[in-house]
C-alpha positions as CSV (number, residue, x, y, z in Angstrom):
1,M,129.3,117.1,98.1
2,V,131.7,118.7,95.6
3,G,134.1,116.7,93.5
4,Q,137.6,118.0,93.7
5,A,141.1,116.7,92.9
6,Q,140.3,113.2,94.2
7,V,137.7,112.7,91.6
8,S,138.9,110.4,88.8
9,A,137.7,107.5,86.8
10,P,136.3,104.8,89.1
11,H,138.7,101.9,89.4
12,G,138.6,99.4,86.5
13,I,136.6,101.5,84.0
14,V,137.4,100.1,80.6
15,T,139.6,102.2,78.3
16,I,136.8,103.5,76.1
17,M,135.5,105.4,79.1
18,D,138.8,107.1,80.1
19,D,138.6,109.9,77.6
20,L,135.0,110.7,78.7
21,V,135.9,110.8,82.3
22,R,138.9,113.0,81.7
23,A,136.7,115.4,79.6
24,M,134.2,115.6,82.4
25,E,136.9,116.4,84.9
26,A,138.3,119.1,82.6
27,A,134.9,120.7,82.4
28,A,134.2,120.5,86.1
29,S,133.2,123.7,87.9
30,P,133.6,123.8,91.7
31,E,131.3,126.8,91.9
32,N,128.6,125.0,90.0
33,A,129.2,121.9,92.0
34,R,128.5,123.7,95.3
35,A,125.3,125.1,93.9
36,L,124.2,121.7,92.6
37,A,125.0,120.1,95.9
38,R,122.7,122.6,97.7
39,Y,119.9,122.2,95.0
40,F,119.9,118.4,95.1
41,K,119.9,118.2,98.9
42,V,123.1,116.2,99.7
43,A,123.0,117.0,103.4
44,P,122.8,114.1,105.9
45,G,119.2,112.8,106.1
46,S,118.2,114.4,102.7
47,Y,117.2,112.4,99.7
48,G,120.6,113.2,97.9
49,E,122.7,112.5,100.9
50,G,126.4,111.8,100.0
51,D,126.1,112.6,96.3
52,I,129.2,114.1,94.7
53,F,129.0,116.7,92.0
54,L,131.5,117.9,89.4
55,G,129.4,120.9,88.5
56,L,128.5,120.1,84.9
57,K,125.2,121.2,83.3
58,L,122.9,118.7,81.6
59,S,123.5,120.5,78.3
60,E,127.3,120.0,78.7
61,L,126.8,116.3,79.4
62,R,124.6,115.9,76.3
63,Q,127.4,117.3,74.2
64,L,129.9,115.0,75.8
65,A,127.6,112.0,75.3
66,K,127.0,112.6,71.6
67,P,129.9,110.4,70.3
68,Y,128.7,107.5,72.3
69,V,125.0,107.4,71.3
70,S,125.7,106.0,67.9
71,S,127.4,102.9,69.3
72,I,125.8,99.7,70.5
73,F,125.1,99.8,74.2
74,E,127.4,97.5,76.1
75,P,126.6,97.3,79.8
76,E,130.2,96.2,80.8
77,Q,131.5,99.5,79.5
78,W,129.0,101.7,81.3
79,L,128.0,100.0,84.6
80,Q,131.0,101.3,86.5
81,L,130.1,104.8,85.6
82,L,126.5,104.2,86.5
83,H,127.7,102.8,89.9
84,S,130.0,105.8,90.5
85,P,129.5,108.0,93.5
86,I,129.8,111.0,91.2
87,H,126.4,112.4,90.1
88,E,127.5,113.4,86.6
89,H,129.0,110.0,85.9
90,R,125.7,108.4,86.5
91,Q,123.8,111.1,84.7
92,I,125.9,110.9,81.5
93,T,125.4,107.1,81.5
94,L,121.7,107.6,81.7
95,V,121.8,110.2,78.9
96,V,123.6,107.8,76.6
97,M,121.1,105.0,77.5
98,S,118.1,107.2,77.0
99,E,119.3,108.7,73.7
100,R,120.2,105.2,72.5
101,A,116.8,104.0,73.5
102,K,115.1,106.7,71.5
103,K,117.0,105.7,68.4
104,L,116.2,102.0,68.9
105,T,112.5,102.7,69.5
106,K,112.3,104.5,66.2
107,R,114.1,101.6,64.4
108,G,112.1,98.8,66.2
109,S,115.4,97.3,67.4
110,D,114.0,95.1,70.2
111,E,117.0,93.1,71.4
112,E,119.3,96.0,72.3
113,L,116.3,98.1,73.6
114,R,115.5,95.2,75.9
115,L,119.1,95.1,77.1
116,I,119.0,98.8,78.0
117,Y,115.6,98.3,79.7
118,D,116.8,95.3,81.7
119,T,120.1,97.1,82.7
120,Y,118.2,100.1,83.8
121,L,115.6,98.3,86.0
122,G,118.4,96.1,87.4
123,N,120.2,99.3,88.6
124,T,117.5,101.6,89.8
125,R,119.3,102.2,93.2
126,Y,121.8,104.2,91.2
127,V,119.1,106.2,89.4
128,N,118.9,108.0,92.7
129,N,117.9,111.5,92.2
130,W,114.9,113.1,90.6
131,D,116.8,114.6,87.7
132,L,118.4,111.2,86.9
133,V,114.9,109.6,86.8
134,D,113.4,112.3,84.7
135,V,116.1,112.4,82.1
136,S,116.0,108.6,81.5
137,C,112.8,106.7,82.4
138,G,110.6,108.0,79.7
139,P,112.6,106.7,76.7
140,I,114.0,103.7,78.5
141,V,111.0,102.4,80.4
142,G,108.0,104.1,78.9
143,G,109.4,103.7,75.4
144,Y,110.0,100.0,75.8
145,L,106.6,99.4,77.2
146,L,104.7,101.3,74.6
147,D,103.6,98.1,72.8
148,R,104.1,95.7,75.7
149,D,102.5,94.6,79.0
150,R,102.6,97.6,81.4
151,S,102.4,95.6,84.6
152,P,106.0,96.4,85.5
153,L,104.9,100.0,86.1
154,Y,102.5,98.9,88.7
155,R,105.2,96.8,90.5
156,L,107.4,99.9,90.5
157,A,104.6,102.1,91.8
158,R,104.3,99.8,94.8
159,S,108.1,99.7,95.5
160,D,109.6,100.7,98.8
161,L,112.3,102.5,96.7
162,L,111.4,106.2,96.2
163,W,113.1,106.3,92.8
164,E,111.2,103.3,91.4
165,R,107.9,104.9,92.4
166,R,108.9,108.1,90.6
167,I,110.1,106.0,87.6
168,A,106.6,104.4,87.4
169,I,104.6,107.6,87.1
170,V,107.0,109.7,85.0
171,S,107.5,106.8,82.5
172,S,103.7,106.8,81.9
173,Q,104.0,110.2,80.3
174,A,105.6,108.4,77.3
175,F,102.1,107.1,76.4
176,L,100.5,110.5,76.1
177,A,101.9,111.0,72.6
178,R,99.5,108.3,71.6
179,G,96.6,109.8,73.5
180,E,96.8,107.0,76.1
181,T,96.1,108.1,79.6
182,S,94.6,105.2,81.4
183,D,97.9,103.9,82.9
184,L,98.9,107.4,84.0
185,Y,95.7,108.0,85.9
186,R,95.7,104.5,87.5
187,L,99.3,105.0,88.6
188,A,98.5,108.5,89.9
189,E,95.7,107.0,92.0
190,I,98.0,104.4,93.5
191,L,100.5,107.0,94.4
192,L,98.2,109.7,95.8
193,P,98.7,108.4,99.4
194,D,102.5,108.6,99.0
195,R,104.1,110.8,101.7
196,H,107.2,111.9,99.8
197,D,107.2,115.4,98.2
198,L,109.1,114.1,95.2
199,I,106.2,111.8,94.4
200,H,103.7,114.5,95.0
201,K,105.5,116.7,92.4
202,A,105.8,113.8,89.9
203,V,102.2,112.9,90.2
204,G,101.0,116.5,89.8
205,W,103.3,117.1,86.9
206,S,102.2,113.9,85.1
207,L,98.5,114.8,85.6
208,R,99.1,118.3,84.2
209,E,100.7,116.8,81.1
210,A,97.8,114.4,80.6
211,G,95.4,117.4,80.8
212,K,97.5,119.6,78.5
213,K,98.4,116.9,75.8
214,V,95.3,114.7,75.7
215,D,92.1,115.8,77.5
216,R,91.6,118.5,80.0
217,D,88.1,117.4,80.8
218,E,89.4,113.9,81.7
219,L,91.8,115.6,84.1
220,R,89.0,117.6,85.6
221,R,87.0,114.4,86.2
222,F,90.0,112.8,88.0
223,L,90.4,115.9,90.1
224,D,86.7,116.1,91.0
225,Q,86.9,112.5,92.2
226,H,90.2,112.7,94.1
227,V,90.9,116.3,95.1
228,S,89.8,115.7,98.7
229,I,92.8,113.3,99.2
230,M,95.3,114.9,96.9
231,P,98.5,116.3,98.5
232,R,98.4,120.0,98.0
233,T,101.7,120.0,96.0
234,A,100.3,117.4,93.6
235,L,97.1,119.5,93.2
236,R,99.0,122.7,92.6
237,Y,101.2,121.1,89.9
238,A,98.2,119.4,88.2
239,I,96.2,122.7,87.8
240,E,99.1,125.0,86.8
241,H,97.7,125.3,83.3
242,F,94.1,126.1,84.4
243,D,93.0,129.7,84.4
244,P,93.2,131.5,87.8
245,A,89.5,131.2,88.6
246,E,89.5,127.5,88.1
247,R,92.8,127.0,90.0
248,Q,91.2,128.9,92.9
249,H,88.1,126.7,92.7
250,Y,90.1,123.5,93.1
251,L,92.4,124.9,95.8
252,A,89.3,126.0,97.8
253,L,87.6,122.6,97.8
254,P,87.6,120.8,101.2
255,R,90.5,118.4,101.6
256,A,91.1,115.5,104.0
257,A,94.1,115.5,106.4
258,A,97.5,114.7,105.0
259,P,97.7,110.9,104.2
260,T,98.9,108.7,107.0
261,R,99.5,105.7,104.8
262,G,101.9,105.2,102.0
263,R,105.7,105.6,102.1
């Protein structure tokens, strides 16, 4: 859906948000909004059903978010934007949260980082499109769990909520900078039977990153073990950085029928 004249600040948003909402409305592009609505599948029955777009690009939202990233995150100021039916309201909130989390991770500021993490996981039903997940979960969830128990990722991976399953696998990419791949491969294995295309893509993308950034032979070993049950989309994403002959090798290997279990 496309945001038009009726789009305004959600009722009750505290004053500090008013200027931001007005700036977003001023930058709105109906033409871009129509294109985004098609791209993010807002039609009835699709994963983005009912979402409303203003037509702002992520780069524009990042510019608008900059003045807010230096301030302490206060959930009461942001939750109504995060709960908004307008996609860019939710997206800019998540940009602020993720950029703030990056700063806090570098400083070792645990209390506020935990607040952002808890707020995020308490509101995952509003992180409800793949771009919203991908722009936010790495710094907020992966960053927070770098030196902590990672069992929350496994609970998310087994969730009935599509977005929580995607959060689980994409967040594990945050560990690759340390050369840590074990959680990513374990989560990928859990999610291989998933029936949703957005999970197939996220798993394949994450496997590709593990191979590129850490150890391509480890990725090959995973593929050799699991290729017969991998969704074709996940496999194609995982082997994108292989040379053509090796890609053809994996694509030609016998594969089982599409999974009948999973969500």
